C-alpha positions in Angstrom: 14.7 -84.3 -3.1 11.2 -84.4 -1.5 11.0 -87.6 0.7 8.6 -89.3 3.1 9.3 -92.5 5.0 12.4 -93.2 2.9 14.7 -94.6 5.6 15.1 -98.0 3.8 16.7 -96.4 0.7 17.8 -92.8 1.6 21.3 -93.5 2.8 22.1 -95.6 -0.3 20.6 -93.1 -2.6 22.5 -90.2 -1.1 25.8 -92.0 -1.2 25.3 -93.2 -4.8 24.6 -89.7 -6.1 27.6 -88.2 -4.2 29.8 -90.9 -5.9 28.2 -89.8 -9.2 29.5 -86.3 -8.6 26.5 -84.5 -7.1 28.0 -81.6 -5.0 25.1 -81.1 -2.6 21.7 -82.5 -1.8 18.8 -80.3 -0.7 16.0 -82.3 0.9 12.5 -81.6 2.2 11.3 -84.3 4.6 7.5 -84.4 4.2 6.2 -85.6 7.5 8.1 -88.9 7.8 7.2 -91.0 10.9 10.1 -93.5 10.4 13.8 -92.9 10.9 14.1 -90.6 7.9 14.6 -87.4 9.9 17.2 -89.0 12.2 19.0 -90.4 9.1 19.0 -87.0 7.4 20.4 -85.5 10.7 23.1 -88.1 10.8 24.1 -87.5 7.2 24.1 -83.7 7.4 26.1 -83.6 10.6 28.4 -86.5 9.6 30.3 -84.6 6.9 27.9 -85.3 4.0 26.8 -82.3 1.9 23.1 -82.7 2.8 20.9 -79.8 3.8 17.4 -80.6 4.9 14.3 -79.2 6.4 10.9 -80.5 7.5 7.5 -79.7 5.9 4.9 -81.9 7.6 2.0 -80.6 5.4 0.2 -82.4 2.5 2.4 -84.4 0.1 2.8 -81.9 -2.7 6.2 -82.5 -4.3 5.3 -80.4 -7.4 4.9 -77.4 -5.0 7.9 -78.2 -2.8 10.4 -78.7 -5.7 10.4 -75.1 -7.1 11.8 -73.5 -3.8 14.5 -76.2 -3.8 15.4 -75.2 -7.3 15.6 -71.6 -6.4 17.8 -72.5 -3.4 20.1 -74.5 -5.5 20.3 -71.7 -8.1 21.1 -69.1 -5.3 23.8 -71.5 -4.0 25.7 -71.4 -7.3 24.5 -74.7 -8.9 25.3 -75.4 -12.5 22.9 -78.3 -13.0 19.9 -79.4 -11.0 18.4 -82.9 -10.7 15.1 -83.7 -9.0 15.7 -87.1 -7.4 13.1 -89.4 -5.9 14.0 -91.5 -2.9 14.0 -94.7 -4.9 15.9 -93.4 -8.0 19.5 -93.9 -9.0 20.7 -91.6 -11.7 24.0 -92.6 -13.4 26.4 -92.0 -16.2 29.6 -93.8 -17.1 32.4 -91.8 -15.4 29.8 -90.0 -13.3 27.0 -87.4 -13.8 29.3 -84.5 -13.1 31.8 -85.5 -15.7 29.2 -86.0 -18.3 27.4 -82.7 -17.7 30.7 -80.8 -17.5 31.5 -82.1 -21.0 28.4 -80.8 -22.6 28.5 -77.7 -24.9 27.0 -74.5 -23.6 24.0 -74.6 -25.9 22.7 -77.7 -24.2 20.2 -76.4 -21.6 18.7 -79.7 -20.4 19.2 -83.4 -20.7 16.4 -86.0 -21.1 17.2 -89.5 -19.7 15.4 -92.8 -20.0 13.7 -94.1 -16.8 14.0 -97.9 -16.2 11.7 -99.5 -13.7 13.5 -102.4 -12.0 11.5 -105.3 -10.5 12.3 -106.7 -7.1 13.2 -110.3 -6.5 10.1 -111.9 -4.9 11.8 -112.8 -1.6 14.2 -109.9 -1.3 14.5 -108.7 2.4 13.7 -105.2 3.4 16.2 -102.4 4.2 19.2 -101.2 2.1 20.4 -104.8 1.4 17.0 -105.5 -0.2 17.9 -103.1 -3.0 20.4 -105.7 -4.2 17.5 -108.0 -4.9 16.1 -105.7 -7.6 17.6 -107.4 -10.7 15.0 -107.5 -13.5 13.2 -105.2 -15.9 10.5 -105.5 -18.6 12.1 -106.9 -21.7 10.1 -104.6 -24.0 8.4 -101.7 -22.2 4.9 -101.0 -23.5 4.2 -97.5 -24.9 1.6 -95.5 -23.1 -0.9 -95.7 -26.1 -0.7 -99.5 -26.4 -0.9 -99.8 -22.6 -4.0 -97.6 -22.4 -5.7 -99.5 -25.3 -5.0 -102.8 -23.5 -6.5 -101.4 -20.3 -9.6 -100.2 -22.2 -9.9 -103.7 -23.7 -9.9 -105.3 -20.3 -6.3 -106.4 -20.1 -4.5 -104.9 -17.1 -0.8 -105.1 -17.7 1.4 -104.6 -14.6 2.1 -100.9 -14.1 5.8 -101.5 -14.3 5.5 -102.8 -17.8 4.5 -99.3 -19.2 7.2 -97.2 -20.8 7.9 -94.4 -18.4 8.3 -90.8 -19.6 11.9 -89.5 -19.7 13.1 -87.3 -16.9 15.2 -84.2 -17.3 18.3 -82.6 -15.7 18.3 -78.8 -16.2 20.8 -76.0 -16.1 20.3 -73.9 -13.0 18.7 -71.0 -14.9 15.8 -73.3 -15.9 12.9 -74.6 -14.0 11.0 -77.9 -14.0 7.6 -77.6 -15.7 4.8 -77.9 -13.2 7.4 -78.7 -10.5 7.9 -82.2 -12.0 11.1 -83.6 -13.5 9.6 -84.7 -16.8 10.2 -81.5 -18.8 11.8 -78.1 -18.4 10.5 -74.6 -18.7 12.5 -71.5 -19.8 14.6 -73.4 -22.3 15.1 -72.1 -25.9 16.0 -75.5 -27.3 14.6 -79.1 -26.9 16.4 -81.2 -24.3 19.3 -83.4 -25.4 18.0 -86.9 -25.5 20.7 -89.3 -24.5 21.2 -92.9 -23.5 24.5 -92.0 -21.7 22.5 -90.9 -18.7 19.8 -93.2 -17.2 17.5 -93.1 -14.2 17.0 -96.5 -12.5 13.9 -96.6 -10.4 12.7 -99.2 -7.8 9.3 -100.2 -9.2 8.3 -103.0 -6.8 8.6 -102.4 -3.1 8.7 -104.7 -0.1 6.8 -102.6 2.4 6.5 -105.0 5.3 9.7 -107.1 4.5 7.6 -110.1 3.7 4.9 -109.5 1.1 5.7 -107.5 -2.0 3.5 -104.7 -3.2 3.4 -103.3 -6.7 3.6 -99.6 -6.8 1.0 -97.8 -8.8 -0.9 -101.0 -9.7 -3.6 -101.2 -7.1 -4.6 -100.1 -3.7 -6.2 -103.5 -3.1 -3.6 -105.4 -1.1 -5.3 -108.7 -1.7 -5.2 -108.3 -5.5 -1.6 -107.4 -5.4 -0.7 -110.4 -3.2 -2.6 -112.7 -5.6 -0.4 -111.4 -8.5 2.6 -112.1 -6.4 1.5 -115.7 -5.6 1.0 -116.3 -9.3 4.5 -115.0 -9.9 6.5 -116.4 -7.0 10.1 -117.1 -8.2 13.7 -117.3 -7.2 14.4 -115.0 -10.1 11.3 -113.7 -12.0 10.8 -114.6 -15.6 7.5 -112.8 -16.2 4.9 -110.7 -14.4 1.2 -110.4 -14.8 -1.7 -112.7 -15.4 -2.3 -115.0 -18.4 -4.0 -112.3 -20.5 -1.5 -109.6 -19.8 1.8 -111.3 -19.0 5.1 -109.5 -19.7 8.5 -111.1 -19.9 11.3 -109.8 -17.7 15.1 -109.9 -18.2 18.0 -109.7 -15.9 19.5 -106.3 -15.3 22.3 -105.9 -12.7 22.9 -102.2 -13.0 21.2 -101.2 -9.8 23.0 -104.0 -7.9 26.3 -102.5 -9.1 25.2 -99.1 -8.0 24.1 -100.2 -4.6 26.9 -102.7 -3.8 29.3 -100.3 -2.2 26.8 -98.6 0.1 24.2 -100.8 2.0 26.4 -102.0 4.9 27.4 -98.5 5.9 23.8 -97.3 5.5 22.4 -100.2 7.5 24.9 -99.5 10.3 23.9 -95.8 10.3 20.2 -96.6 10.1 20.6 -98.9 13.1 22.3 -96.2 15.1 19.7 -93.5 14.2 16.7 -95.8 14.9 18.2 -96.8 18.3 18.8 -93.1 19.1 15.2 -92.3 18.1 13.8 -95.1 20.3 15.9 -93.9 23.3 14.7 -90.3 22.9 11.1 -91.4 22.7 11.5 -93.6 25.8 13.1 -90.8 27.9 10.8 -88.8 30.2 
């Protein structure tokens, strides 16, 4: 993992993947100025298999991931997953069980990515992840999405079908340092629906006004979209010319349900400790 300012999701994401059978998490913190470093410290010293280091330089995950892959390989890993701080990989019975059951000729696994949409008034912090309950009913292929954009229709970014992401055997690398394809494999990846990557696509950055990741840097434009689509539970997203229907999907809620209270308690302790240390002479 390469993370920055991920304190709101990190504890839940770590706990979820350990339940899924991940043996160890190697993390680079890229210059966080929130409670992320304190939380990583608390996890790594609290009995969780988390090893982390800080790299405050430019945000270059494609360059930071290969050293983590080599470190995992040297540590005896069988399979390697590149996990974002807002992603939840899962398989029925756990990732470890699924991967252990694959024949030796399978060198990598390609999983679908599902962007999940946040409830308009979901609170911030770990409990807010339980408000991410909807997804696009029919994701739009990249070609159709780009053609619509060229024609003046701007579908919400979350409506586009996202490229598959891969899990690789430890003797492989991720192409260009990203998790969308492998390099060094002699066969195409196994494409499967038994593994899925759920991603938080809409974020609540200030706990009051939602922002749509990847759609626009213009906060006013984003908020206008939200105002047109205020809901208790969302039915659609986008404007009249580029509206996409949404459907209920509770998989992320089920993933998150066991973890947010313990994460919130841990986050509260680490944030208080950080504030005390900053206030000390």
